[in-house]
N, CA, C and O atoms as CSV, one atom per row, in Angstrom:
chain,resi,resn,atom,element,x,y,z
A,1,MET,N,N,14.271,23.824,2.012
A,1,MET,CA,C,14.492,22.658,2.861
A,1,MET,C,C,15.998,22.547,3.108
A,1,MET,O,O,16.794,22.612,2.171
A,2,THR,N,N,16.377,22.382,4.365
A,2,THR,CA,C,17.786,22.273,4.720
A,2,THR,C,C,18.295,20.865,4.423
A,2,THR,O,O,17.509,19.945,4.197
A,3,VAL,N,N,19.615,20.709,4.426
A,3,VAL,CA,C,20.225,19.396,4.212
A,3,VAL,C,C,19.769,18.431,5.293
A,3,VAL,O,O,19.476,17.271,5.005
A,4,GLU,N,N,19.706,18.903,6.543
A,4,GLU,CA,C,19.279,18.050,7.655
A,4,GLU,C,C,17.847,17.555,7.460
A,4,GLU,O,O,17.540,16.396,7.738
A,5,GLU,N,N,16.976,18.441,6.981
A,5,GLU,CA,C,15.585,18.046,6.749
A,5,GLU,C,C,15.490,17.012,5.629
A,5,GLU,O,O,14.711,16.063,5.719
A,6,ARG,N,N,16.278,17.195,4.583
A,6,ARG,CA,C,16.272,16.217,3.490
A,6,ARG,C,C,16.804,14.871,3.954
A,6,ARG,O,O,16.263,13.828,3.590
A,7,MET,N,N,17.869,14.891,4.763
A,7,MET,CA,C,18.437,13.647,5.284
A,7,MET,C,C,17.432,12.932,6.173
A,7,MET,O,O,17.278,11.714,6.086
A,8,ALA,N,N,16.746,13.688,7.030
A,8,ALA,CA,C,15.761,13.086,7.940
A,8,ALA,C,C,14.589,12.513,7.162
A,8,ALA,O,O,14.068,11.458,7.524
A,9,SER,N,N,14.164,13.186,6.101
A,9,SER,CA,C,12.986,12.715,5.366
A,9,SER,C,C,13.246,11.416,4.630
A,9,SER,O,O,12.290,10.713,4.304
A,10,ARG,N,N,14.497,11.061,4.349
A,10,ARG,CA,C,14.793,9.804,3.666
A,10,ARG,C,C,14.562,8.595,4.559
A,10,ARG,O,O,14.372,7.490,4.052
A,11,ASP,N,N,14.573,8.774,5.875
A,11,ASP,CA,C,14.429,7.664,6.808
A,11,ASP,C,C,12.996,7.486,7.275
A,11,ASP,O,O,12.766,6.902,8.334
A,12,GLN,N,N,12.031,7.973,6.516
A,12,GLN,CA,C,10.658,7.929,6.990
A,12,GLN,C,C,9.760,7.208,6.003
A,12,GLN,O,O,9.775,7.479,4.803
A,13,PHE,N,N,8.979,6.286,6.540
A,13,PHE,CA,C,7.990,5.577,5.750
A,13,PHE,C,C,6.697,6.375,5.786
A,13,PHE,O,O,6.493,7.189,6.686
A,14,PRO,N,N,5.826,6.148,4.817
A,14,PRO,CA,C,4.512,6.775,4.899
A,14,PRO,C,C,3.782,6.337,6.173
A,14,PRO,O,O,3.993,5.235,6.680
A,15,VAL,N,N,2.946,7.200,6.663
A,15,VAL,CA,C,2.201,6.922,7.893
A,15,VAL,C,C,1.382,5.649,7.729
A,15,VAL,O,O,0.650,5.494,6.751
A,16,GLY,N,N,1.509,4.736,8.693
A,16,GLY,CA,C,0.710,3.515,8.691
A,16,GLY,C,C,1.196,2.422,7.766
A,16,GLY,O,O,0.462,1.464,7.523
A,17,MET,N,N,2.404,2.526,7.240
A,17,MET,CA,C,2.947,1.506,6.327
A,17,MET,C,C,2.952,0.136,7.010
A,17,MET,O,O,3.403,0.008,8.148
A,18,ARG,N,N,2.448,-0.886,6.310
A,18,ARG,CA,C,2.407,-2.259,6.840
A,18,ARG,C,C,3.356,-3.123,6.033
A,18,ARG,O,O,3.136,-3.372,4.848
A,19,VAL,N,N,4.427,-3.582,6.698
A,19,VAL,CA,C,5.522,-4.269,6.021
A,19,VAL,C,C,5.597,-5.723,6.462
A,19,VAL,O,O,5.459,-6.032,7.645
A,20,LEU,N,N,5.817,-6.612,5.498
A,20,LEU,CA,C,6.105,-8.010,5.795
A,20,LEU,C,C,7.577,-8.229,5.476
A,20,LEU,O,O,7.993,-8.081,4.326
A,21,ALA,N,N,8.376,-8.584,6.497
A,21,ALA,CA,C,9.805,-8.820,6.336
A,21,ALA,C,C,10.068,-10.321,6.382
A,21,ALA,O,O,9.604,-11.014,7.287
A,22,VAL,N,N,10.821,-10.821,5.389
A,22,VAL,CA,C,11.072,-12.255,5.281
A,22,VAL,C,C,12.576,-12.490,5.169
A,22,VAL,O,O,13.226,-11.988,4.252
A,23,ASP,N,N,13.122,-13.263,6.116
A,23,ASP,CA,C,14.547,-13.602,6.078
A,23,ASP,C,C,14.775,-14.821,6.953
A,23,ASP,O,O,14.277,-14.882,8.077
A,24,ASP,N,N,15.528,-15.798,6.444
A,24,ASP,CA,C,15.769,-17.013,7.226
A,24,ASP,C,C,16.859,-16.809,8.282
A,24,ASP,O,O,17.007,-17.640,9.178
A,25,ASP,N,N,17.618,-15.724,8.191
A,25,ASP,CA,C,18.655,-15.416,9.176
A,25,ASP,C,C,18.020,-14.600,10.305
A,25,ASP,O,O,17.606,-13.465,10.073
A,26,PRO,N,N,17.935,-15.149,11.520
A,26,PRO,CA,C,17.240,-14.455,12.612
A,26,PRO,C,C,17.873,-13.118,12.991
A,26,PRO,O,O,17.169,-12.193,13.397
A,27,ILE,N,N,19.186,-13.009,12.863
A,27,ILE,CA,C,19.854,-11.745,13.199
A,27,ILE,C,C,19.498,-10.676,12.171
A,27,ILE,O,O,19.165,-9.549,12.536
A,28,CYS,N,N,19.565,-11.026,10.890
A,28,CYS,CA,C,19.190,-10.073,9.834
A,28,CYS,C,C,17.727,-9.663,9.952
A,28,CYS,O,O,17.381,-8.501,9.739
A,29,LEU,N,N,16.881,-10.611,10.290
A,29,LEU,CA,C,15.453,-10.326,10.428
A,29,LEU,C,C,15.188,-9.351,11.573
A,29,LEU,O,O,14.405,-8.411,11.429
A,30,ARG,N,N,15.849,-9.583,12.715
A,30,ARG,CA,C,15.680,-8.659,13.857
A,30,ARG,C,C,16.236,-7.290,13.542
A,30,ARG,O,O,15.644,-6.281,13.925
A,31,LEU,N,N,17.367,-7.232,12.850
A,31,LEU,CA,C,17.963,-5.955,12.474
A,31,LEU,C,C,17.051,-5.195,11.515
A,31,LEU,O,O,16.832,-3.995,11.679
A,32,LEU,N,N,16.525,-5.891,10.523
A,32,LEU,CA,C,15.609,-5.268,9.566
A,32,LEU,C,C,14.369,-4.733,10.282
A,32,LEU,O,O,13.927,-3.616,10.014
A,33,GLU,N,N,13.818,-5.520,11.179
A,33,GLU,CA,C,12.644,-5.081,11.933
A,33,GLU,C,C,12.964,-3.831,12.745
A,33,GLU,O,O,12.177,-2.885,12.755
A,34,ALA,N,N,14.104,-3.816,13.424
A,34,ALA,CA,C,14.495,-2.656,14.231
A,34,ALA,C,C,14.665,-1.420,13.353
A,34,ALA,O,O,14.229,-0.330,13.725
A,35,LEU,N,N,15.288,-1.579,12.203
A,35,LEU,CA,C,15.477,-0.444,11.302
A,35,LEU,C,C,14.141,0.086,10.777
A,35,LEU,O,O,13.932,1.297,10.694
A,36,LEU,N,N,13.254,-0.825,10.428
A,36,LEU,CA,C,11.938,-0.401,9.934
A,36,LEU,C,C,11.144,0.326,11.006
A,36,LEU,O,O,10.488,1.328,10.721
A,37,ARG,N,N,11.198,-0.165,12.229
A,37,ARG,CA,C,10.465,0.489,13.318
A,37,ARG,C,C,11.054,1.852,13.647
A,37,ARG,O,O,10.365,2.722,14.179
A,38,ARG,N,N,12.337,2.033,13.326
A,38,ARG,CA,C,12.976,3.318,13.564
A,38,ARG,C,C,12.537,4.377,12.569
A,38,ARG,O,O,12.634,5.572,12.852
A,39,CYS,N,N,12.060,3.957,11.416
A,39,CYS,CA,C,11.696,4.877,10.330
A,39,CYS,C,C,10.260,5.343,10.452
A,39,CYS,O,O,9.447,5.101,9.559
A,40,HIS,N,N,9.945,6.003,11.540
A,40,HIS,CA,C,8.591,6.526,11.680
A,40,HIS,C,C,8.634,8.046,11.662
A,40,HIS,O,O,9.603,8.640,12.134
A,41,PRO,N,N,7.609,8.681,11.129
A,41,PRO,CA,C,7.602,10.131,10.957
A,41,PRO,C,C,7.304,10.880,12.259
A,41,PRO,O,O,6.152,11.202,12.549
A,42,LEU,N,N,8.345,11.150,13.032
A,42,LEU,CA,C,8.151,11.900,14.264
A,42,LEU,C,C,7.632,13.301,13.985
A,42,LEU,O,O,6.906,13.872,14.798
A,43,TYR,N,N,8.010,13.863,12.819
A,43,TYR,CA,C,7.524,15.194,12.474
A,43,TYR,C,C,6.001,15.225,12.430
A,43,TYR,O,O,5.391,16.258,12.707
A,44,TYR,N,N,5.388,14.103,12.083
A,44,TYR,CA,C,3.933,14.014,12.016
A,44,TYR,C,C,3.315,14.323,13.368
A,44,TYR,O,O,2.294,15.005,13.451
A,45,LEU,N,N,3.938,13.820,14.431
A,45,LEU,CA,C,3.432,14.083,15.776
A,45,LEU,C,C,3.473,15.566,16.096
A,45,LEU,O,O,2.531,16.113,16.669
A,46,GLU,N,N,4.586,16.225,15.716
A,46,GLU,CA,C,4.726,17.642,16.020
A,46,GLU,C,C,3.753,18.485,15.205
A,46,GLU,O,O,3.100,19.374,15.750
A,47,GLU,N,N,3.650,18.213,13.906
A,47,GLU,CA,C,2.772,19.000,13.049
A,47,GLU,C,C,1.303,18.828,13.418
A,47,GLU,O,O,0.516,19.765,13.282
A,48,GLU,N,N,0.935,17.658,13.876
A,48,GLU,CA,C,-0.468,17.365,14.147
A,48,GLU,C,C,-0.833,17.472,15.623
A,48,GLU,O,O,-1.932,17.083,16.018
A,49,LYS,N,N,0.077,17.994,16.440
A,49,LYS,CA,C,-0.176,18.034,17.873
A,49,LYS,C,C,-1.481,18.769,18.205
A,49,LYS,O,O,-2.271,18.310,19.030
A,50,LEU,N,N,-1.691,19.906,17.554
A,50,LEU,CA,C,-2.914,20.667,17.824
A,50,LEU,C,C,-4.155,19.884,17.404
A,50,LEU,O,O,-5.167,19.886,18.106
A,51,ASN,N,N,-4.071,19.219,16.262
A,51,ASN,CA,C,-5.202,18.405,15.815
A,51,ASN,C,C,-5.462,17.258,16.777
A,51,ASN,O,O,-6.616,16.925,17.046
A,52,LEU,N,N,-4.394,16.646,17.301
A,52,LEU,CA,C,-4.559,15.563,18.271
A,52,LEU,C,C,-5.254,16.056,19.526
A,52,LEU,O,O,-6.130,15.386,20.072
A,53,VAL,N,N,-4.850,17.243,19.980
A,53,VAL,CA,C,-5.465,17.799,21.187
A,53,VAL,C,C,-6.943,18.045,20.949
A,53,VAL,O,O,-7.769,17.730,21.807
A,54,SER,N,N,-7.292,18.608,19.786
A,54,SER,CA,C,-8.706,18.866,19.519
A,54,SER,C,C,-9.480,17.557,19.332
A,54,SER,O,O,-10.638,17.466,19.741
A,55,LEU,N,N,-8.859,16.548,18.723
A,55,LEU,CA,C,-9.528,15.255,18.593
A,55,LEU,C,C,-9.786,14.643,19.962
A,55,LEU,O,O,-10.852,14.083,20.216
A,56,ARG,N,N,-8.798,14.756,20.836
A,56,ARG,CA,C,-8.936,14.165,22.160
A,56,ARG,C,C,-10.055,14.859,22.941
A,56,ARG,O,O,-10.817,14.209,23.656
A,57,THR,N,N,-10.146,16.184,22.798
A,57,THR,CA,C,-11.159,16.892,23.558
A,57,THR,C,C,-12.567,16.570,23.070
A,57,THR,O,O,-13.503,16.456,23.862
A,58,ARG,N,N,-12.697,16.427,21.767
A,58,ARG,CA,C,-14.022,16.140,21.233
A,58,ARG,C,C,-14.474,14.711,21.506
A,58,ARG,O,O,-15.604,14.487,21.939
A,59,SER,N,N,-13.597,13.747,21.255
A,59,SER,CA,C,-14.053,12.361,21.354
A,59,SER,C,C,-13.529,11.637,22.586
A,59,SER,O,O,-14.128,10.663,23.041
A,60,GLY,N,N,-12.410,12.116,23.125
A,60,GLY,CA,C,-11.823,11.464,24.289
A,60,GLY,C,C,-11.145,10.147,23.957
A,60,GLY,O,O,-10.664,9.464,24.861
A,61,ALA,N,N,-11.093,9.770,22.680
A,61,ALA,CA,C,-10.567,8.447,22.328
A,61,ALA,C,C,-9.144,8.484,21.790
A,61,ALA,O,O,-8.480,7.448,21.751
A,62,TYR,N,N,-8.662,9.641,21.377
A,62,TYR,CA,C,-7.349,9.701,20.742
A,62,TYR,C,C,-6.356,10.454,21.599
A,62,TYR,O,O,-6.721,11.341,22.370
A,63,GLY,N,N,-5.103,10.089,21.452
A,63,GLY,CA,C,-4.024,10.757,22.152
A,63,GLY,C,C,-2.726,10.472,21.442
A,63,GLY,O,O,-2.723,9.935,20.335
A,64,ILE,N,N,-1.631,10.824,22.063
A,64,ILE,CA,C,-0.329,10.620,21.448
A,64,ILE,C,C,-0.077,9.139,21.168
A,64,ILE,O,O,0.413,8.808,20.088
A,65,MET,N,N,-0.390,8.242,22.093
A,65,MET,CA,C,-0.137,6.819,21.874
A,65,MET,C,C,-0.961,6.287,20.710
A,65,MET,O,O,-0.503,5.420,19.966
A,66,GLY,N,N,-2.173,6.802,20.550
A,66,GLY,CA,C,-2.995,6.392,19.419
A,66,GLY,C,C,-2.347,6.775,18.107
A,66,GLY,O,O,-2.386,6.017,17.137
A,67,CYS,N,N,-1.748,7.960,18.082
A,67,CYS,CA,C,-1.066,8.405,16.868
A,67,CYS,C,C,0.186,7.581,16.627
A,67,CYS,O,O,0.492,7.245,15.483
A,68,LEU,N,N,0.913,7.250,17.684
A,68,LEU,CA,C,2.128,6.464,17.517
A,68,LEU,C,C,1.838,5.115,16.875
A,68,LEU,O,O,2.615,4.647,16.043
A,69,SER,N,N,0.744,4.494,17.245
A,69,SER,CA,C,0.446,3.188,16.671
A,69,SER,C,C,0.112,3.301,15.187
A,69,SER,O,O,0.263,2.332,14.443
A,70,VAL,N,N,-0.339,4.476,14.750
A,70,VAL,CA,C,-0.626,4.690,13.338
A,70,VAL,C,C,0.633,5.121,12.594
A,70,VAL,O,O,0.846,4.714,11.452
A,71,CYS,N,N,1.471,5.942,13.234
A,71,CYS,CA,C,2.640,6.504,12.569
A,71,CYS,C,C,3.765,5.496,12.391
A,71,CYS,O,O,4.411,5.470,11.344
A,72,VAL,N,N,4.006,4.675,13.389
A,72,VAL,CA,C,5.095,3.710,13.316
A,72,VAL,C,C,4.706,2.597,12.347
A,72,VAL,O,O,3.604,2.056,12.438
A,73,PRO,N,N,5.601,2.250,11.419
A,73,PRO,CA,C,5.253,1.179,10.480
A,73,PRO,C,C,4.939,-0.122,11.219
A,73,PRO,O,O,5.616,-0.483,12.181
A,74,SER,N,N,3.914,-0.809,10.757
A,74,SER,CA,C,3.578,-2.114,11.307
A,74,SER,C,C,4.467,-3.134,10.606
A,74,SER,O,O,4.433,-3.257,9.381
A,75,VAL,N,N,5.264,-3.867,11.387
A,75,VAL,CA,C,6.205,-4.819,10.804
A,75,VAL,C,C,5.847,-6.228,11.261
A,75,VAL,O,O,5.812,-6.515,12.458
A,76,THR,N,N,5.584,-7.096,10.301
A,76,THR,CA,C,5.363,-8.513,10.565
A,76,THR,C,C,6.581,-9.242,10.021
A,76,THR,O,O,7.029,-8.974,8.906
A,77,THR,N,N,7.118,-10.169,10.819
A,77,THR,CA,C,8.314,-10.881,10.376
A,77,THR,C,C,8.058,-12.388,10.305
A,77,THR,O,O,7.243,-12.936,11.047
A,78,THR,N,N,8.771,-13.031,9.401
A,78,THR,CA,C,8.755,-14.486,9.317
A,78,THR,C,C,10.092,-14.951,8.749
A,78,THR,O,O,10.735,-14.245,7.972
A,79,ASP,N,N,10.492,-16.144,9.151
A,79,ASP,CA,C,11.765,-16.672,8.677
A,79,ASP,C,C,11.598,-17.670,7.528
A,79,ASP,O,O,12.567,-18.301,7.105
A,80,LYS,N,N,10.385,-17.809,7.031
A,80,LYS,CA,C,10.127,-18.763,5.942
A,80,LYS,C,C,9.302,-18.100,4.836
A,80,LYS,O,O,8.307,-17.429,5.108
A,81,ALA,N,N,9.724,-18.294,3.598
A,81,ALA,CA,C,9.015,-17.724,2.462
A,81,ALA,C,C,7.625,-18.345,2.312
A,81,ALA,O,O,6.672,-17.660,1.941
A,82,ILE,N,N,7.513,-19.640,2.600
A,82,ILE,CA,C,6.213,-20.327,2.516
A,82,ILE,C,C,5.226,-19.694,3.496
A,82,ILE,O,O,4.062,-19.477,3.161
A,83,THR,N,N,5.695,-19.401,4.702
A,83,THR,CA,C,4.839,-18.753,5.708
A,83,THR,C,C,4.447,-17.358,5.242
A,83,THR,O,O,3.305,-16.934,5.423
A,84,ALA,N,N,5.394,-16.648,4.644
A,84,ALA,CA,C,5.106,-15.304,4.126
A,84,ALA,C,C,4.008,-15.360,3.071
A,84,ALA,O,O,3.078,-14.554,3.086
A,85,LEU,N,N,4.122,-16.299,2.174
A,85,LEU,CA,C,3.118,-16.456,1.118
A,85,LEU,C,C,1.750,-16.777,1.707
A,85,LEU,O,O,0.731,-16.248,1.261
A,86,LYS,N,N,1.737,-17.647,2.714
A,86,LYS,CA,C,0.479,-17.990,3.383
A,86,LYS,C,C,-0.124,-16.758,4.061
A,86,LYS,O,O,-1.324,-16.512,3.948
A,87,LEU,N,N,0.708,-15.984,4.766
A,87,LEU,CA,C,0.230,-14.750,5.409
A,87,LEU,C,C,-0.340,-13.783,4.381
A,87,LEU,O,O,-1.391,-13.181,4.601
A,88,LEU,N,N,0.346,-13.639,3.271
A,88,LEU,CA,C,-0.115,-12.718,2.229
A,88,LEU,C,C,-1.428,-13.184,1.608
A,88,LEU,O,O,-2.312,-12.371,1.340
A,89,ARG,N,N,-1.557,-14.477,1.381
A,89,ARG,CA,C,-2.793,-15.001,0.781
A,89,ARG,C,C,-3.981,-14.889,1.725
A,89,ARG,O,O,-5.100,-14.617,1.291
A,90,GLU,N,N,-3.740,-15.097,3.012
A,90,GLU,CA,C,-4.827,-15.039,3.994
A,90,GLU,C,C,-5.189,-13.609,4.385
A,90,GLU,O,O,-6.297,-13.359,4.859
A,91,ASN,N,N,-4.276,-12.679,4.193
A,91,ASN,CA,C,-4.479,-11.284,4.608
A,91,ASN,C,C,-4.135,-10.350,3.459
A,91,ASN,O,O,-3.224,-9.529,3.566
A,92,LYS,N,N,-4.864,-10.480,2.368
A,92,LYS,CA,C,-4.546,-9.741,1.142
A,92,LYS,C,C,-4.447,-8.232,1.333
A,92,LYS,O,O,-3.611,-7.588,0.700
A,93,ASP,N,N,-5.270,-7.666,2.179
A,93,ASP,CA,C,-5.271,-6.215,2.353
A,93,ASP,C,C,-4.539,-5.755,3.613
A,93,ASP,O,O,-4.719,-4.616,4.044
A,94,LYS,N,N,-3.733,-6.604,4.200
A,94,LYS,CA,C,-3.077,-6.270,5.470
A,94,LYS,C,C,-1.630,-5.796,5.304
A,94,LYS,O,O,-1.003,-5.398,6.286
A,95,PHE,N,N,-1.086,-5.832,4.076
A,95,PHE,CA,C,0.304,-5.446,3.866
A,95,PHE,C,C,0.416,-4.465,2.708
A,95,PHE,O,O,-0.343,-4.528,1.741
A,96,ASP,N,N,1.392,-3.545,2.831
A,96,ASP,CA,C,1.651,-2.558,1.783
A,96,ASP,C,C,2.959,-2.834,1.052
A,96,ASP,O,O,3.167,-2.357,-0.064
A,97,LEU,N,N,3.846,-3.611,1.688
A,97,LEU,CA,C,5.177,-3.828,1.147
A,97,LEU,C,C,5.747,-5.139,1.677
A,97,LEU,O,O,5.512,-5.507,2.828
A,98,VAL,N,N,6.492,-5.836,0.834
A,98,VAL,CA,C,7.199,-7.055,1.248
A,98,VAL,C,C,8.689,-6.802,1.045
A,98,VAL,O,O,9.114,-6.370,-0.027
A,99,ILE,N,N,9.479,-7.074,2.085
A,99,ILE,CA,C,10.936,-7.027,1.973
A,99,ILE,C,C,11.430,-8.441,2.220
A,99,ILE,O,O,11.206,-9.010,3.288
A,100,SER,N,N,12.101,-9.001,1.227
A,100,SER,CA,C,12.458,-10.409,1.305
A,100,SER,C,C,13.926,-10.653,0.971
A,100,SER,O,O,14.494,-10.017,0.083
A,101,ASP,N,N,14.520,-11.587,1.701
A,101,ASP,CA,C,15.853,-12.065,1.378
A,101,ASP,C,C,15.750,-12.884,0.092
A,101,ASP,O,O,14.714,-13.487,-0.186
A,102,VAL,N,N,16.822,-12.902,-0.684
A,102,VAL,CA,C,16.828,-13.667,-1.930
A,102,VAL,C,C,17.167,-15.129,-1.673
A,102,VAL,O,O,16.581,-16.021,-2.286
A,103,HIS,N,N,18.106,-15.377,-0.774
A,103,HIS,CA,C,18.590,-16.744,-0.518
A,103,HIS,C,C,17.933,-17.312,0.732
A,103,HIS,O,O,18.308,-16.967,1.853
A,104,MET,N,N,16.946,-18.188,0.532
A,104,MET,CA,C,16.258,-18.838,1.645
A,104,MET,C,C,16.130,-20.323,1.326
A,104,MET,O,O,16.020,-20.697,0.158
A,105,PRO,N,N,16.144,-21.171,2.347
A,105,PRO,CA,C,16.140,-22.618,2.099
A,105,PRO,C,C,14.824,-23.174,1.557
A,105,PRO,O,O,14.835,-24.104,0.751
A,106,ASP,N,N,13.692,-22.618,1.987
A,106,ASP,CA,C,12.420,-23.223,1.587
A,106,ASP,C,C,11.913,-22.750,0.230
A,106,ASP,O,O,11.222,-23.493,-0.467
A,107,MET,N,N,12.249,-21.523,-0.150
A,107,MET,CA,C,11.812,-20.987,-1.437
A,107,MET,C,C,12.745,-19.843,-1.805
A,107,MET,O,O,13.061,-18.992,-0.973
A,108,ASP,N,N,13.173,-19.830,-3.029
A,108,ASP,CA,C,14.006,-18.751,-3.538
A,108,ASP,C,C,13.237,-17.427,-3.434
A,108,ASP,O,O,12.035,-17.381,-3.697
A,109,GLY,N,N,13.924,-16.371,-3.055
A,109,GLY,CA,C,13.285,-15.059,-2.938
A,109,GLY,C,C,12.695,-14.571,-4.250
A,109,GLY,O,O,11.706,-13.838,-4.257
A,110,PHE,N,N,13.302,-14.977,-5.366
A,110,PHE,CA,C,12.770,-14.583,-6.671
A,110,PHE,C,C,11.465,-15.311,-6.983
A,110,PHE,O,O,10.587,-14.761,-7.648
A,111,LYS,N,N,11.340,-16.535,-6.508
A,111,LYS,CA,C,10.085,-17.279,-6.681
A,111,LYS,C,C,8.979,-16.601,-5.866
A,111,LYS,O,O,7.844,-16.472,-6.326
A,112,LEU,N,N,9.328,-16.173,-4.651
A,112,LEU,CA,C,8.361,-15.437,-3.824
A,112,LEU,C,C,7.938,-14.157,-4.540
A,112,LEU,O,O,6.753,-13.827,-4.587
A,113,LEU,N,N,8.902,-13.445,-5.091
A,113,LEU,CA,C,8.617,-12.228,-5.853
A,113,LEU,C,C,7.667,-12.517,-7.011
A,113,LEU,O,O,6.714,-11.771,-7.238
A,114,GLU,N,N,7.926,-13.591,-7.736
A,114,GLU,CA,C,7.079,-13.981,-8.864
A,114,GLU,C,C,5.648,-14.281,-8.412
A,114,GLU,O,O,4.689,-13.810,-9.022
A,115,LEU,N,N,5.509,-15.067,-7.341
A,115,LEU,CA,C,4.176,-15.440,-6.857
A,115,LEU,C,C,3.409,-14.231,-6.322
A,115,LEU,O,O,2.210,-14.095,-6.566
A,116,VAL,N,N,4.092,-13.368,-5.605
A,116,VAL,CA,C,3.434,-12.157,-5.094
A,116,VAL,C,C,3.009,-11.282,-6.268
A,116,VAL,O,O,1.923,-10.704,-6.260
A,117,GLY,N,N,3.869,-11.191,-7.271
A,117,GLY,CA,C,3.533,-10.396,-8.454
A,117,GLY,C,C,2.342,-10.936,-9.223
A,117,GLY,O,O,1.538,-10.165,-9.747
A,118,LEU,N,N,2.224,-12.255,-9.293
A,118,LEU,CA,C,1.115,-12.870,-10.020
A,118,LEU,C,C,-0.203,-12.804,-9.257
A,118,LEU,O,O,-1.262,-12.624,-9.858
A,119,GLU,N,N,-0.139,-12.949,-7.929
A,119,GLU,CA,C,-1.357,-13.063,-7.133
A,119,GLU,C,C,-1.802,-11.777,-6.452
A,119,GLU,O,O,-2.985,-11.607,-6.159
A,120,MET,N,N,-0.865,-10.872,-6.199
A,120,MET,CA,C,-1.190,-9.662,-5.431
A,120,MET,C,C,-0.557,-8.444,-6.083
A,120,MET,O,O,0.421,-8.552,-6.823
A,121,ASP,N,N,-1.117,-7.317,-5.803
A,121,ASP,CA,C,-0.574,-6.061,-6.324
A,121,ASP,C,C,0.236,-5.391,-5.208
A,121,ASP,O,O,-0.176,-4.370,-4.657
A,122,LEU,N,N,1.394,-5.980,-4.883
A,122,LEU,CA,C,2.223,-5.463,-3.798
A,122,LEU,C,C,3.650,-5.234,-4.275
A,122,LEU,O,O,4.193,-6.052,-5.017
A,123,PRO,N,N,4.254,-4.146,-3.863
A,123,PRO,CA,C,5.675,-3.973,-4.174
A,123,PRO,C,C,6.519,-4.906,-3.329
A,123,PRO,O,O,6.196,-5.152,-2.166
A,124,VAL,N,N,7.599,-5.430,-3.899
A,124,VAL,CA,C,8.502,-6.326,-3.198
A,124,VAL,C,C,9.923,-5.789,-3.340
A,124,VAL,O,O,10.371,-5.466,-4.440
A,125,ILE,N,N,10.615,-5.700,-2.224
A,125,ILE,CA,C,12.030,-5.344,-2.236
A,125,ILE,C,C,12.792,-6.623,-1.917
A,125,ILE,O,O,12.577,-7.245,-0.877
A,126,SER,N,N,13.689,-7.010,-2.828
A,126,SER,CA,C,14.506,-8.210,-2.602
A,126,SER,C,C,15.887,-7.766,-2.161
A,126,SER,O,O,16.444,-6.805,-2.691
A,127,LYS,N,N,16.440,-8.486,-1.170
A,127,LYS,CA,C,17.770,-8.153,-0.658
A,127,LYS,C,C,18.578,-9.429,-0.547
A,127,LYS,O,O,18.026,-10.527,-0.469
A,128,SER,N,N,19.898,-9.271,-0.542
A,128,SER,CA,C,20.745,-10.446,-0.407
A,128,SER,C,C,21.800,-10.219,0.664
A,128,SER,O,O,22.615,-11.103,0.925
């Protein structure tokens, strides 16, 4: 593996990753969302191109855009920890990862981490 390949592989999330991003700062939240959406495995499209073509011919339902919606991480954003907790409780199987700011007005990020840890089996990344 070349240095370039190793560098590129660090910016890629697993295929279909569903992320909940929580930050009360709208600029940070938009930046985080943009960065997460950028981390999609383009190599997956190239490696699976032949499989996509054969899938499309057999069923007629799949194509490149169908793969893109699966490959690009699904990012849900909210500016309130309380809303994040509500989303997580109502959609227990809809998220794979939570990225949360530590300093928020409605609930401390560590409290959110504690509640997610107690109620759900989800990894949480806290940032400040």
